[in-house]
C-alpha positions as CSV (number, residue, x, y, z in Angstrom):
1,X,0.0,0.0,0.0
2,X,1.1,3.6,-0.8
3,X,1.9,5.5,2.4
4,X,0.7,9.0,1.7
5,X,2.2,10.4,4.9
6,X,5.7,10.0,3.4
7,X,6.5,12.6,0.7
8,X,8.1,11.3,-2.5
9,X,11.9,11.4,-2.8
10,X,13.3,14.5,-4.4
11,X,15.8,13.4,-7.1
12,X,18.2,16.0,-8.5
13,X,18.1,16.6,-12.3
14,X,21.3,15.0,-13.5
15,X,21.1,16.0,-17.2
16,X,19.5,19.1,-18.8
17,X,19.8,20.1,-22.4
18,X,17.8,22.0,-25.0
19,X,17.7,20.9,-28.6
20,X,19.3,23.4,-30.9
21,X,17.4,24.5,-34.0
22,X,18.6,23.8,-37.5
23,X,19.5,27.1,-39.1
24,X,18.9,27.7,-42.8
25,X,19.6,30.8,-44.8
26,X,16.9,31.3,-47.4
27,X,17.7,32.6,-50.9
28,X,16.8,36.2,-50.0
29,X,19.1,36.1,-46.9
30,X,16.4,35.8,-44.3
31,X,17.3,33.2,-41.6
32,X,14.9,30.3,-40.9
33,X,15.3,28.3,-37.7
34,X,13.8,24.8,-37.8
35,X,12.7,22.8,-34.8
36,X,11.6,19.3,-35.7
37,X,9.9,17.9,-32.6
38,X,6.6,16.1,-32.1
39,X,4.4,13.5,-34.0
40,X,1.2,15.5,-34.1
41,X,0.4,17.1,-37.5
42,X,0.6,20.6,-36.2
43,X,2.9,23.5,-37.3
44,X,3.8,26.8,-35.7
45,X,5.4,29.5,-37.9
46,X,6.8,32.6,-36.3
47,X,7.9,35.7,-38.1
48,X,9.9,38.2,-36.1
49,X,10.1,41.8,-37.2
50,X,12.9,43.9,-35.7
51,X,11.0,47.0,-34.8
52,X,8.8,47.8,-31.8
53,X,7.9,50.4,-29.2
54,X,11.6,51.6,-29.0
55,X,11.5,52.5,-32.7
56,X,8.1,54.2,-33.1
57,X,8.0,58.0,-33.6
58,X,4.5,58.2,-31.9
59,X,2.5,56.2,-29.4
60,X,0.6,53.1,-30.7
61,X,2.4,53.1,-34.1
62,X,4.3,49.8,-33.6
63,X,1.4,48.0,-31.9
64,X,-1.3,49.1,-34.4
65,X,0.9,48.4,-37.4
66,X,1.3,44.8,-36.2
67,X,-2.4,44.5,-35.2
68,X,-3.8,45.8,-38.5
69,X,-2.0,43.2,-40.6
70,X,-5.1,41.0,-40.4
71,X,-7.5,43.7,-41.3
72,X,-7.1,43.6,-45.1
73,X,-4.7,43.1,-48.0
74,X,-4.7,43.9,-51.7
75,X,-6.4,40.6,-52.4
76,X,-8.2,39.7,-49.1
77,X,-10.6,41.6,-46.8
78,X,-10.5,41.2,-43.1
79,X,-13.7,39.1,-43.2
80,X,-12.1,36.8,-45.8
81,X,-8.9,36.4,-43.8
82,X,-10.9,35.4,-40.7
83,X,-13.2,33.0,-42.6
84,X,-10.3,31.2,-44.3
85,X,-8.3,30.8,-41.2
86,X,-11.3,29.5,-39.3
87,X,-12.1,27.1,-42.2
88,X,-8.6,25.6,-42.1
89,X,-8.6,25.4,-38.3
90,X,-5.7,27.8,-38.0
91,X,-5.0,30.4,-35.3
92,X,-3.2,33.7,-35.6
93,X,-1.5,35.7,-32.9
94,X,-0.2,39.3,-33.5
95,X,1.8,41.0,-30.8
96,X,4.6,43.5,-30.3
97,X,7.2,44.3,-27.7
98,X,9.8,46.9,-26.9
99,X,11.9,46.1,-29.9
100,X,10.1,43.4,-31.9
101,X,6.9,42.7,-33.7
102,X,5.7,39.0,-33.7
103,X,3.4,37.2,-36.1
104,X,2.6,33.6,-35.1
105,X,0.6,31.1,-37.1
106,X,-0.6,27.8,-35.8
107,X,-1.8,25.4,-38.5
108,X,-2.6,21.8,-39.2
109,X,0.3,20.4,-41.3
110,X,-2.1,19.3,-44.1
111,X,-3.4,22.8,-44.5
112,X,-0.2,24.7,-44.1
113,X,0.2,25.5,-47.9
114,X,-3.2,27.3,-47.7
115,X,-2.6,29.1,-44.4
116,X,0.9,30.2,-45.2
117,X,-0.4,31.8,-48.4
118,X,-2.9,33.8,-46.4
119,X,-0.2,34.9,-44.0
120,X,2.1,35.9,-46.9
121,X,-0.6,38.2,-48.3
122,X,-1.0,39.8,-44.8
123,X,2.7,40.4,-44.4
124,X,3.6,41.5,-47.9
125,X,0.6,43.5,-49.1
126,X,-1.4,44.9,-46.1
127,X,-3.6,48.0,-46.9
128,X,-4.3,49.3,-43.4
129,X,-7.9,50.4,-44.3
130,X,-9.2,53.4,-42.4
131,X,-12.6,51.8,-41.7
132,X,-11.0,48.8,-39.9
133,X,-8.5,51.1,-38.2
134,X,-11.3,53.1,-36.7
135,X,-12.9,49.9,-35.3
136,X,-9.6,48.7,-33.9
137,X,-8.9,52.1,-32.4
138,X,-12.4,52.2,-30.7
139,X,-11.9,48.8,-29.2
140,X,-8.4,49.6,-27.8
141,X,-9.6,53.1,-26.6
142,X,-12.3,51.4,-24.5
143,X,-9.7,48.9,-23.1
144,X,-7.5,51.9,-22.3
145,X,-10.3,53.6,-20.4
146,X,-11.0,50.4,-18.4
147,X,-7.2,50.1,-17.6
148,X,-7.2,53.7,-16.3
149,X,-9.4,52.5,-13.5
150,X,-7.1,49.7,-12.4
151,X,-4.7,50.6,-9.7
152,X,-2.2,47.9,-10.8
153,X,-2.0,49.5,-14.3
154,X,-1.6,53.0,-12.8
155,X,1.2,51.9,-10.5
156,X,3.0,49.9,-13.2
157,X,3.0,52.8,-15.7
158,X,4.1,55.3,-13.1
159,X,7.0,53.2,-12.0
160,X,8.4,53.2,-15.5
161,X,7.8,56.9,-15.8
162,X,9.6,57.5,-12.6
163,X,12.6,55.3,-13.6
164,X,12.9,56.3,-17.3
165,X,11.2,59.7,-17.6
166,X,8.2,60.5,-19.8
167,X,10.4,61.3,-22.8
168,X,12.0,57.9,-22.9
169,X,10.3,55.1,-25.0
170,X,9.9,53.0,-21.9
171,X,8.3,55.7,-19.9
172,X,6.1,57.1,-22.6
173,X,2.6,55.7,-22.7
174,X,-0.4,56.3,-25.0
175,X,-3.0,58.8,-23.8
176,X,-6.6,59.0,-24.8
177,X,-5.9,61.6,-27.5
178,X,-3.3,59.3,-29.2
179,X,-6.1,57.0,-30.2
180,X,-7.7,59.9,-32.1
181,X,-4.4,61.0,-33.7
182,X,-3.1,57.7,-35.2
183,X,-3.8,57.3,-39.0
184,X,-3.4,54.7,-41.6
185,X,-0.5,56.7,-43.1
186,X,1.4,56.4,-39.7
187,X,1.0,52.7,-39.9
188,X,2.1,52.6,-43.6
189,X,5.2,54.6,-42.6
190,X,6.2,52.2,-39.9
191,X,5.5,49.2,-42.1
192,X,7.6,50.6,-44.9
193,X,10.6,51.1,-42.6
194,X,10.6,47.8,-40.6
195,X,8.5,45.1,-42.5
196,X,10.9,43.7,-45.1
197,X,12.9,40.6,-45.6
198,X,16.2,42.1,-44.6
199,X,14.7,43.0,-41.2
200,X,13.0,39.7,-40.3
201,X,13.7,36.2,-39.2
202,X,11.5,33.1,-39.1
203,X,11.0,30.0,-37.0
204,X,9.1,26.9,-37.8
205,X,8.4,24.2,-35.2
206,X,6.4,21.0,-34.9
207,X,6.1,18.2,-37.4
208,X,8.1,20.0,-40.0
209,X,8.2,18.3,-43.4
210,X,10.0,19.1,-46.7
211,X,6.7,20.4,-48.0
212,X,6.4,22.8,-45.1
213,X,9.9,24.1,-45.8
214,X,9.1,24.4,-49.5
215,X,6.1,26.5,-48.7
216,X,8.0,28.9,-46.4
217,X,10.7,29.3,-49.0
218,X,8.2,30.0,-51.7
219,X,6.3,32.7,-49.8
220,X,9.0,34.3,-47.7
221,X,12.5,33.2,-48.9
222,X,12.8,33.0,-52.6
223,X,13.3,36.7,-53.2
224,X,13.4,40.0,-51.4
225,X,10.1,41.5,-50.3
226,X,9.2,44.8,-48.7
227,X,11.2,48.0,-48.8
228,X,14.7,46.5,-48.3
229,X,16.3,49.9,-49.2
230,X,15.0,51.2,-45.9
231,X,17.8,51.9,-43.4
232,X,16.9,51.4,-39.7
233,X,19.0,52.7,-36.8
234,X,18.6,52.1,-33.1
235,X,18.2,55.4,-31.3
236,X,19.9,56.0,-28.0
237,X,17.8,57.2,-25.1
238,X,19.0,58.1,-21.7
239,X,16.7,57.8,-18.6
240,X,15.7,60.8,-16.6
241,X,14.9,59.2,-13.2
242,X,12.6,60.9,-10.8
243,X,14.3,62.1,-7.6
244,X,11.3,61.3,-5.4
245,X,11.5,58.2,-3.2
246,X,7.8,57.7,-3.1
247,X,5.1,58.6,-5.7
248,X,1.4,58.4,-4.8
249,X,-1.4,58.2,-7.4
250,X,-4.8,58.8,-5.8
251,X,-7.7,56.7,-6.8
252,X,-10.5,57.8,-4.6
253,X,-12.8,54.8,-5.1
254,X,-10.1,52.1,-4.9
255,X,-10.9,49.2,-2.7
256,X,-7.3,48.4,-2.3
257,X,-3.9,49.8,-3.2
258,X,-1.3,48.6,-5.7
259,X,2.3,48.8,-4.7
260,X,5.3,48.7,-7.1
261,X,8.8,49.1,-5.8
262,X,11.5,49.3,-8.4
263,X,15.1,50.3,-9.3
264,X,17.5,49.8,-12.1
265,X,19.2,46.4,-12.0
266,X,21.4,44.1,-14.0
267,X,21.0,43.4,-17.7
268,X,21.2,39.8,-19.0
269,X,24.8,40.2,-20.0
270,X,26.0,41.2,-16.6
271,X,28.3,38.5,-15.1
272,X,26.2,38.4,-11.9
273,X,22.8,38.3,-13.7
274,X,22.2,34.5,-13.7
275,X,23.0,34.1,-10.0
276,X,21.2,37.3,-9.1
277,X,18.1,35.8,-10.7
278,X,18.3,32.9,-8.2
279,X,18.5,35.4,-5.3
280,X,15.4,37.2,-6.7
281,X,13.5,33.9,-7.0
282,X,14.4,33.0,-3.4
283,X,13.3,36.5,-2.3
284,X,10.1,36.7,-4.2
285,X,10.0,34.7,-7.3
286,X,7.9,31.6,-6.4
287,X,5.1,30.6,-4.0
288,X,7.5,29.5,-1.2
289,X,9.6,32.7,-1.4
290,X,10.6,34.9,1.6
291,X,8.1,37.6,0.7
292,X,5.2,35.1,0.3
293,X,6.1,33.3,3.5
294,X,6.3,36.4,5.6
295,X,3.8,38.9,4.0
296,X,1.1,36.5,2.9
297,X,1.4,33.4,5.1
298,X,2.6,34.9,8.4
299,X,1.3,38.5,8.3
300,X,-1.7,38.1,6.0
301,X,-1.3,41.5,4.4
302,X,-1.9,40.3,0.9
303,X,-3.0,37.3,-1.2
304,X,0.2,37.5,-3.2
305,X,3.4,39.3,-3.6
306,X,6.3,38.8,-6.0
307,X,9.6,40.1,-7.2
308,X,11.4,39.8,-10.5
309,X,13.9,41.3,-12.9
310,X,12.3,42.9,-16.0
311,X,14.8,43.1,-18.9
312,X,14.9,45.9,-21.4
313,X,17.4,46.7,-24.1
314,X,20.8,47.4,-22.3
315,X,19.2,47.5,-18.8
316,X,16.9,45.8,-16.4
317,X,14.7,46.8,-13.5
318,X,14.2,45.0,-10.2
319,X,10.5,45.1,-9.3
320,X,8.5,44.1,-6.3
321,X,4.8,44.0,-6.9
322,X,1.6,43.4,-4.8
323,X,-1.9,44.7,-4.0
324,X,-3.3,45.0,-0.5
325,X,-5.8,46.8,1.6
326,X,-4.8,50.5,2.1
327,X,-4.0,50.1,5.8
328,X,-1.5,47.4,5.1
329,X,0.7,49.2,2.6
330,X,3.0,50.8,5.2
331,X,3.7,47.7,7.3
332,X,4.0,45.7,4.1
333,X,6.8,48.0,2.8
334,X,8.5,47.7,6.1
335,X,8.5,43.9,5.8
336,X,9.9,44.0,2.3
337,X,12.9,45.9,3.5
338,X,13.2,43.6,6.5
339,X,13.5,40.6,4.2
340,X,16.1,42.3,2.1
341,X,18.1,43.0,5.3
342,X,17.9,39.4,6.4
343,X,19.3,38.2,3.1
344,X,22.2,40.7,3.5
345,X,22.9,39.7,7.1
346,X,22.2,36.0,7.4
347,X,23.2,33.0,5.3
348,X,20.3,31.2,3.7
349,X,19.7,27.7,5.1
350,X,21.0,25.0,2.9
351,X,17.6,23.3,2.7
352,X,15.9,26.5,1.5
353,X,18.5,27.1,-1.2
354,X,18.1,23.4,-2.3
355,X,14.3,24.0,-2.6
356,X,14.8,27.0,-4.8
357,X,17.4,25.1,-6.9
358,X,15.0,22.2,-7.5
359,X,12.2,24.6,-8.3
360,X,14.2,26.5,-10.9
361,X,15.6,23.4,-12.6
362,X,12.2,21.8,-12.7
363,X,10.6,24.9,-14.1
364,X,13.2,25.0,-16.9
365,X,12.4,21.3,-17.7
366,X,8.7,22.0,-17.9
367,X,9.2,25.1,-19.9
368,X,11.3,23.6,-22.7
369,X,9.8,20.1,-23.3
370,X,7.6,20.7,-26.4
371,X,8.2,21.9,-30.0
372,X,6.4,25.2,-29.4
373,X,8.1,25.9,-26.0
374,X,11.4,25.2,-27.7
375,X,10.5,27.8,-30.3
376,X,9.8,30.3,-27.5
377,X,13.2,29.5,-25.9
378,X,15.1,30.3,-29.1
379,X,13.0,33.3,-30.0
380,X,13.9,34.6,-26.5
381,X,17.6,34.0,-27.2
382,X,17.4,36.0,-30.4
383,X,15.2,38.9,-29.2
384,X,17.3,39.3,-26.0
385,X,20.6,39.3,-28.0
386,X,22.0,36.3,-26.1
387,X,24.3,33.5,-27.3
388,X,23.4,29.9,-27.6
389,X,25.2,28.9,-24.4
390,X,22.9,31.0,-22.2
391,X,20.7,28.1,-21.1
392,X,23.8,26.0,-20.3
393,X,25.2,28.8,-18.2
394,X,21.8,29.3,-16.4
395,X,21.7,25.6,-15.4
396,X,25.4,25.8,-14.2
397,X,24.6,28.9,-12.1
398,X,21.6,27.2,-10.4
399,X,23.7,24.1,-9.6
400,X,26.8,25.9,-8.5
401,X,25.5,28.8,-6.3
402,X,26.0,28.5,-2.6
403,X,24.7,30.1,0.6
404,X,27.5,32.6,0.9
405,X,27.1,33.8,-2.7
406,X,23.5,34.5,-2.0
407,X,24.4,36.7,0.9
408,X,27.1,38.5,-1.1
409,X,24.8,39.1,-4.1
410,X,22.2,40.6,-1.7
411,X,24.7,42.9,-0.1
412,X,25.9,44.0,-3.6
413,X,22.7,44.4,-5.5
414,X,19.9,44.9,-2.9
415,X,20.0,48.7,-2.5
416,X,17.0,49.9,-0.6
417,X,17.9,53.5,-1.1
418,X,17.5,53.1,-4.9
419,X,14.0,51.6,-4.8
420,X,11.3,54.0,-5.9
421,X,8.0,53.2,-4.1
422,X,4.9,53.8,-6.2
423,X,1.4,53.5,-4.6
424,X,-1.8,53.8,-6.5
425,X,-5.0,53.8,-4.4
426,X,-7.0,55.7,-1.8
427,X,-5.5,58.0,0.7
428,X,-5.9,56.9,4.3
């Protein structure tokens, strides 16, 4: 009989590796990375466009250019695109980030020739029709107005404004008036600059056959497409950090307050980054973290609190985030600083570090076990500007770190004086 009073034995992960993609340069010079994993007849195709929020000359330009690709081409209306993709059982995801635009197509392998043809029309001949733009603008404006009522959104935006300044791309957010200003020509201008074969890369994952590769080559790799004569440059932006230690945003009808504490931290290429990430996980990066154990489990101030490092081009920010009743915000901040002090002054128990080590290794195993998650992994490597040994170094850092290194890293990088406290909620 199974004795359920005895927990299962924790066995260390002895071997961890991530399959590398096959890299092929197509005839037009655009790289295609191929991940052949899985037996199901499903294909995922990703197109990465090197241009995002960092590159736009006005708010919403990068996001709406990407979003409007599905709203009509020279040969297909938005309704036709939706009907065809639905008929073939395909799914399309359009998104953008600080420095990239992403177009992701999920398709059954047997219908990939048809779905990739639709996608090619969207990418290579969009029209950005004014009627559809007005609809998309109205929907996003309503979502913006809803978000303006959420204390978490107010605090998050203010933290970036306080760290980077309102003139910096990472501190500049769209306002209500920007939804009225954006035009089809603005999207055309961004498209002409960034959407071309010399500024894109592609990934295909799943049950990849020779026919799938032939279709990709035919539609995206045989010859140059887009305005390849366009020259793009990465502008340099210096942050203008707010001198205030605390910033309060009043929301009179708020039932609880949102707290964001943040400071500039390490970028992914810093020699301490991988081990600092372990310290941050122990501090507030998983359910058994120091912050959760103290502030949720012991004090009962909040349902959840977390800490992490948010990476941006050439920098990163260390962020602590939670929501709590207004009367708990002050004691909650005090406990955050207390836990930072403890990590600087006391060595972490070996058992606790081993728990974090097993959690992080297990999370990596779960995250990179399928074809599509492998595609996510290698897309991350490209968009973050990292080398192919990053994952190996991450595993090595998790295995090698010791209790004294945790304390040293906390003393070196946990600087309470640099943390800006942003509170959005109702004044007490």
